[in-house]
N, C-alpha and C positions, 0 to 999 in steps of 0.2 A: 325728443332725445332729451335724457339727463346729461348733464355736463356736468363733471368734479374732475377734482384733478387724481383722483382715485383711479386706476387702473380698473378694469372690470374685469375681472377673474371668470375664465373659462373652464369647465375637467371635460374633455373631448374623450370619449374613447372611439377607437379605430380599430379596423384590421388591418390595412394595408396602410403602408407607411414611404416612400421613394427612399435609398433607390432599389428596395425589395416587395416591387410590386408584381402582379398577376395581371392587371386588368385595368377598368376606367376608375372604379371606387377608390382605389391607392391617388390616382393623378386629380381626383379631384376633392380627397380630402388633404392634400399637400395644397394646389393651388387656392383655396377657397381659405383655409390656415392663414398663408400666407399673405392672401387679399385684405384679410383681417385685420392682420399686423400693421401691413400698411397703412391703414387708417389710423391706426392710435389709438390709445387709452385701451387696450387690451394686454392680457394678462394670459398666454394661454396654455396649458399642461395637456397636452395628447397621448391619451396612451395606446398600446401597442402589445400586441401578443408574446411577440419576440423582437426587440429591439436586436442590428447587429452593433451598433457603436458610431457608424458612418451616417449616418440620418441626418441632415439639415437643423441644426438644433438653434439657428440664428433669429427665428422669430415664433418658437414653440420650443417649450420644454417636453421631451419623452423620457416617457415612464414605464417600461416592459414591465408587462403583468409574468414574463416569466422570468424578475426579478426581484416581485414584491413576496415576503416571505409569509407562508399562513401557516406554519406552522415553527413553533421556538426551536430555535436552534445555535448552542452555545458557540458562538464562532466570534473569533481577532479580526479586529479592523482590517489589520495584514490581510486576512484571509480573503475578506470579504473583495478587498483593494485588488488582489491578486487572481480574486473569480469572475468578479463583475466590472472593476476598472475600464474598462473597453467601453463601460455604456453606463454608468451611474456611480455615483457619488456613495460612495460607502456608507456616510453619514445619513442617507435617507433610506437605507437597506435598514440601519437604523432604530429609524425613527419608525418606517413600516412596521418593524417587527415588532412596537410596543403599543401597535394597535388593533392585533390579533385578535379577531372577536369571539373566536368559540375553539374548540378541539378539529384541526383538523387532518390529525396524524393519521384516518384513515385514509386518505387521500395517498394517492402515488408522487412522494414531493422527492428532491435530492438535496446533495448535504446541506444546503443553507435552506434546507423549507419550503423551497419553491418549485409550483405545480410548471413544469415545463411544457409550451405550447409549441407545436410546430410552425405556427407562422403562415398555416398554408390551409387548406380546407382539402383534412384530410377524412378517412371513412368514419371515424369518431368525431365529427365537427358537434355534432350535439353535446357530446360530453365534454368538447373544449369551451363553448359556450356559456354551459352552464359552468366549469371550475373560472374560466372569465368572470362570470358575474360575482363568482367566492373572493376572487382579486379585488373587485369591485369596491369590497363592501372593506377592504383593508386599508383601499386608498383615500376611498371616500372618509373615513374617519380619522384620515391623519392630516390632508390637505384643504388650506382654506380655501373655498369657489362661492364664486355666488348664485352661479348657471350650470347647468350642467348637458350636453351636447352629444348624443349618442349616433353616429352614420353606419345607416345601414343593418338589415337588421339582426346582426348576427351578436351588436352591441345591445341591442336594446336590452335584456336581463340586465346587464350592468348598469345601464342607464336608471333602469328601475328601482334596482339594488341601493343606488348612490341616491338617489331620491327618498328613498325608504329609510336610509340609514342619515340623509341632511336634515334633509325638511326641506332641500331647495331644488325649484324648479327645473323640467326636463323640457329640451326640446330635440324632439329627434328628427333628423333627416332621412328620408324617404331616397335611395338612389336608385332602386328597382324594387318591385315585390315580385313574389311567384307568378302571377300572372306574365309576368311578362318572360322570367325564366325558363316557362312550363308550358309556352302557348296556349294557356287554359287548363291542363294540368298539372292543379296544385296540390303539392304537398300539405296534407293538413295541419303537422304538426308544423312547420315552418310557419304556413297560415296564422296559427293559432300564435304564435310567438310577434310577427307580426303585427297582430291588431290588439293584444296585449300592450305592447310597445306604442300603438297606436292611442288606447283607452287612456295609461298613464300617464301619455305626453301631456303638456303643458299647453305644447305647438307643436305645430309638425310643418316642415320642410321638403315641400317637393322639386325634383328637381325639372318640370317640363308640368306645363297643363294636363298636357294627357296623364303624366301620374298621378295628381290633385285629383283627377276627374276618376282614376280606378283608386285611391285611395275613399275617398267620398262613396260612392257607388258601390264598388265591390267589399268593402269592410266597413262599411255605413257609419263612417266618423263623420261630423256636426263639419260642413264648411266655413265653419265662421273660426274653428284651429288650424286651419291648414290655407299656408300659403306658397307659393310656386317663387324659388329664387334659382334662376338656371347658370347654369355652368357658363364657363368659359376657359379659356385658356392661356398658359404661360408661356409670356414672350421667350424666343426661342436665344438660344445662348449661342455667343460667337462661334464654338463649337458647332455646332448647328449648321449654322450661315454659310460655314468655308467647308462644309462639305462637297464635292463638286463629283456627279457621279454622268460616266459617259453615256449619252443616249444613242440609241440605235437608229438610227437616219429611216432606217429603212420600214421596222417594224412599230407599233406603236403598243403600249405596254398599260394594261387595264389590270387594277389593284384590287383583292377584297383581305383587309387586313383586319383580322379578328380573331374571338372564339368560334372555332367550326361547329357550330352547334345550332340548335333546331332557330333559338332567338335570331340569332342573326338571319337567316335564311340563306345558307351557302347554295342549295340545290335553284334557287330561281339563279341564282348569280351565272353556275353551270349551265342550264338551260339556256338564258340571253347569250351567253357563250361561243352555243354551240348556232344559235340565229344570226350572229354576229357574221360566224367565220363562212357560212354559207355563201356571204354575198362579198367577205372580205377575208382576204390571207395574209394581209400585212398587219396584223394584230396579233399580239399574246397576250393569254391570261395569268394571271399570278395569283394564288390563292395561301396566304400568309397566314398562319397560326395553327391550333392545334387545338385539338375539341374531338369528342363522343362520334361526332359523324365524318372523322378524316378519310376513313376507310371506306364508307359510304359513297362521298365526294370524286373520291380514285375511282371506284367502280366504276358511276354517273359519266365519268371525263373518257373510259376507255369505252362503254354503252355509246357512247354520243361521235366515238371516233376520232375526239380531237385532244388526243393524248401528245402530241406534237407539237402544239400551242398551247397548251397548258402547265403550267408549271405550280408544284408546291413546295413553299419553303422551309416548313415548320416554325416555331417559335419565335417571334423575334423579338428583342428588348433593345429600351435603349437609341442608342445610335445605329444600332442594327434597323430601326424600324423609320430613319427618316433617310435611312442609303435607301430603304426600298421606297419610299413615298419620293423622295429626289429622282428616283430609277423611275418613275409611273407618269405617262400622260395621261391617265385618270383614274380617280379614286370612286371606287361604291359600296356602298353601305344597303344594305338590300333587308333592314333589321322587318320580322314579324312583327316583332314590338321591342323598339328600345325607348327604353326612359329620357335619355337625352343624346347620346353620343359624340364621344370629345372627339374621335377618329376621324370624320370629314374636317372639322375645324384645322385638327392637325397639319391636314395632308390641305386645306387651302393656304395655312402658313406658309408653305413654301410652294408657291404659285401648283398646287394640281387641282386641274376643275375636275368639282364632284357631285358625285348622282345620289341621293339621300332618297330613301322610304318616305312619305308620307306619314305614317306612321310611328316617326322617332319626335323626340323630346325640341333635338335642336331646328329641326323642321319648322317650329313657330319661330326664330329668331333669325334666320339667314333668307337671305333673296338671291344671292350670286353662288344659286346651285342650280340643278336642273332635279326637281321631284317627284318620282313614281309612285304606285303603288307597287310595295312589295310582291302582289302576287300576277303583276301585269308583265310579264318575261318580253312580250312583245315589245311595249312603252320602253322598256328599258334597254332593250338590243337598238331600239330605236334614237335613245341618247346616246348610248356609248360610242355607235356607228357617226352619229350627227358630231357629236366634237373630235373623233379621230378622224374626219374627214371636212370638217370646216374649220380649214385658219383663223377666220373672223372671230366663232362663236368659241375655240378653244381661248384665243387669245384675251374676249372679254371676259370669261367668265377666271380664266388666271388671273387679270391684272384685277379685275371687280372682286374677286374675293376674295383674293389676300388684302386688297386694300380694308374689305367688311371685315374681317375675322380680327385683323388687328383693334379694331374698337372693341372686340370683346372681353373687357379683362377682369380679371378674379377683385380686383381693386371694388370695384362698384359690386359686384357681388357679395362680397366682404359687410361694406356696407350696409345692405342689406338685411343681411342678416343680424350685422349688430343694433339693424330696427329693429327688427323684430325682440332680440334679448331685451332691449330697449322696456317694448310694451309688456311683453310675459313681466319683467323684473318690477313694474309698474304698478302692474295690476298683482302680483306675490305681494306687495309691498303693502297696497290695499285691503289686501284678503287678511 
């Protein structure tokens, strides 16, 4: 590792950042960035589409793409302070404004010459991705940095543009591929964006060996430039630790928590629930989350005649997630293809035994869980029945699982990423 007194400056592009997140991408981006900061010797700037001003800035500088001017507007310091003071220093706005590199007045911009972003996944997502890469050009021309790091496919075009502008090396982070999200029914536009990012990257970080193999085999990438850095889990806050949920002594609660989409295998969970309920009536099943398969799952539950034992909560966030987990006796993740899957780790943190799909990245690093094939409904039902009816098994998985997951720290993942940065920079300076 290169040891200097000067911190390494990383320019990161992300799409989500807590507390305003919609899934695992934001959780992982936050955890990793904080873990890298804990290792020391890092100066990180994290760009997100839409800042709210309440993001944790203790370990990274946050820049909003939606606060970055791409068209000149003659505005005063006080006006910028009044409009954007909640999330940025006006000086940064003027620094960025002086690096506008083309006439973008044809774009839809606001009174400060900025493109407004949803900060979500709107119908015009491809347009937002393109606009984000335009903004990246202004940011890359303004800031001083050593290396670029793009999280997930939405930010690969931004990373490529920043590399073209600065000549600095690009690392991309594959949190998932379209093969995971679509069960193989890949969107050719998304695939092209993903592959373009991979081809332009100096190094590729994947969240699991499963994902690394997909990148090598499906995107035809040289294995030498693809590394695995497994995700980790953030230690629980005192607020979360102190949550006490009443437990129904009569019924056991089995929970699925995540997006109700094809990738997550919700139908296998419902079918397994139906099998368990044929053997035992003292179990309740909860599907927590939202997604495009929700109505289909409600109908399937009704068809199987288990509506009285099956509950849908809708989307949960923050504290609600942990309240649900703490009220559960078993957590299950039957994903068809899961690049990593942080949620079982979060369940294990609060002492909930977990059943996970063998087709998940976290299965590579977890031992004190039950692993099943997502399609093996009988094995899933048997595992649920065993944990809910065998106190010794429940206790073993609860205690050992919690101990295991408490050693899976973001700081260790952060150090691996810093080591990759150093290798990339050594090669960059050699060339």
